[in-house]
N, C-alpha and C positions, 0 to 999 in steps of 0.2 A: 504494499500499500504505499502511495506517495505521502511524503512528509509535507505538510502544508505550512506556508509561512505565517509569521505572526504580524506582517503587514502586507499591504496589497502588492502583489507581483504580477505585472502585465506582460511578462514574457519577452522573448526575443523574436522579432518578426523574421520569417524566412532564415532560421539560423544556419542551414546548410549554406546558404548564399553568402552570409557573412563570414562563415568559417573558410569557405573556398577563396574568397577574396584575400584573407590574410595568409592562408597557406600557400597559395600559388604566388602571391606577391612576394612573400618571404623567400620562396624557393628561386624565383627569378633574381632576386638581389643577391642570394648567396652564390648562384651560377655566375653571376657577373663580377663577383668578387675572386672567386676560386677557380675560374676556368680561363683559358687563354682569351686574350683580347681578340685574336683573330682566329676564327675556325676555317680549317682547311677541308673542302669538299671536292676531291678530285682537283681539277685545275682552278676551282674557285676559292676565293679568300673572302669570307664574310665577317664583317665587323659586328660580331654578336655582342661584345661587351656593353656597347652603349644601348643596343636594342634591349638586352635584358634588364639593364639598369632601369631605363625609362619604363619599360612594361611593368617592372616590379613596383617601381615608385608609383606609378598610375594605380595598379591594383591595391596597393597599401592605402593610398589616399581614399580610394572608394570604400575600402573596408572602415576607415576611420569615419568617413561621412556617414556610412550606414550605422556605425555604433553611436555617432552623435544623435542620429535620428531615434534610435531605440532608447537612449538614455534621456534626451531632452526633447527632440524635434516632434515625436508623436504625441506628446503631451501638449505643446503649443499648437500642433494641427487639430487635435482633439477640441481645444478651445476655439480655434477659428470656425471649426464646423458648427460648433454649438452656438457661437455669435451670429452665424449666418441664419441658423434655425430660429433664433430670436424667440425662445420658449417664454411663454407668459406664465406657466406653472401648472395648467390645467389640462395639458394636452396628453393624448395617447400616443407614445412614441414607440417606433419599431427601429431597432438597430439590426441590419442585415449583415451577417457575418460578424457577430459581436466578440468572436475570440475569447479572450480572457476578461472582457468587460470593461475596458478603458472607456470607450465612447458611451457604452451603456450606462456606467456609473456616473459619468459626467452629466448625461442627460437627466438622470434620476435625481441628482443633487439639485438640479434646477427646477424641479417639480414640487409643487406644493400639494395639491390633491390630484395630480395626473399619474399616469402609470408608464412604465418603461418595460418593453418586451425585447428580448434579444433571441435571434435565431441563428443557429450555426449547426455545422456537422463536426466541428471540433477536431480539425485535422492537425497532426503534429508536424506535417511538412510545411504548412503556413506559418505556424507559430510553435516555438518550443514549449514543451510541457503543457500543450493545450488540452482541456478536458471540461466537461460541464461541472465537474466537482471543483476544479481550481476557480472557475468563474464564479460559482456560487459562493465560495469562500472568500474571493475578493469582495463581493457585494456584501457580505455580512461583515467584513472588516470595515468597509466603508460606512456602515450603519444604514444601508438603504435597500436591504434585501426585500423588505416587506413592500416595497413600490415596484419590484422587478419580477418578471417572469421569463423563465428560459425555455425555449423550444427547440428540441433536436430535429431538424429537418433542413432540406436542401432549399436555396433561394428559389429554384425554378419550380417549386411545388409546395407553396406556403399553405399551411392548414388554418388560414384565417378567412373570415367572411369578408365579402366585398366592403370597402369603406370602413375598416376596422381602425384605422389609425388617422391622427391628424398630422403627424410628421414621420418621415422615413429618413434615416440617416444610414450611411454606410461608408466604410473605408477599407481599401485594398481587400475587397472580397470578390467582386464579380469577375475580375480578370482570371481568377482561379478556376472559372468554368471554361474549359479549353475550346469546346466547340460552339460555334456562333449560334446556331439555333437554340441551343439550350441556354446560352447567355441572354439571348433575345427573350426567351420565355421568362427568365428571371427579372428583367426590366419590366416586362408585361404584368408580372406578378406584383412588382412594386406598385406599378400603376393601378392595378385592381384593388389592393387592400388599403390604398390611400383614399381618404374621403374627398369628394368634391371640394376644390378650393384649398386642399392640403398642399404641403411642401414636400419636396424630396432634395436631399442634399447628399449627392453621391460623389466620392472621392477615390481616385485611382491613379496609378502612374501610367497606364495605357488604356485603350479602348474606350476612353470617356466620349470621344466623338461619336462612337457608336451608341452608347447609352443615351446621349443627347438626341441623336437622330431617331431613335425608337420613340422617345417621348415627344418629339416634334411631330412625328407622323400621327401621334393620337391627339394632336391639337393643343399640347401643354405649352405654356410660356417658359422659354428655356434660356439660361444665361451660363456662360463658361467662364470660370476664373482660375487663376493660378493659386497654388497653395503658398506656404511660406518657403520661398525658394532657398533660403540660406540654411535651414535646418531640417529640410526633408530630403531624403535620398531614398530611391530616386525621386526627382521632382514630381510633386503630385499636382493633379488638375482637378477641379472641382465643378461638378455640373448641379445648378441650383434651378429646380423646376417646379413650376406650380400647375397644379391640376385644374383644368376649367371647371367652373361652377362654384357654388357654395358662397358664403358670406364674404370670404376673403377676395373673390374675384373683382 
């Protein structure tokens, strides 16, 4: 059984990616230091020293930027997404791909008599130590478990009634659905479960133009913005979309 922390732990996003950046970056730097400056391949002489040094430095820089996002950037990005959502306190909020609950907990803390629901399949590939148990433990430590509900299901098949939520948020989730038809169904599910006049705030490092296109095709008002460029790695893009109808229209 996993040992649970005594303070909220929101995990490492894509741990294998960050590990590989540091491992291969370090390997390239070591090869640059300890191998000949010129590699002889038959009649070819290749200046590998500088190539390896620059490649290693680049990979290590990316690893450091990734670590900065994990330790600092994702908290600032969470706050930016919730500022855009502009919660009044009585909303029904859905976090799609809630992971270990960072965005979900942030939304719940802004609710007075509203509710927050997180849906996920809790993949350990997408986040280190990911599990429903770890998420629930974080919510308990944050003191907002009573406002939150966790649902284990895929974004492409949400078990919620039409118009169940006032606000839908999501960060670094939908790109993990690898085939486009299923991704499109996930965006359509977000559209279905959001009430008329409701707001969707969807953040990702790729495919955001696809999400925006699906929502525009449904007649939504859509705006695309950049995230915090200096502290998010890779750089994140935000889709802010309002569903037609309702009192907010």
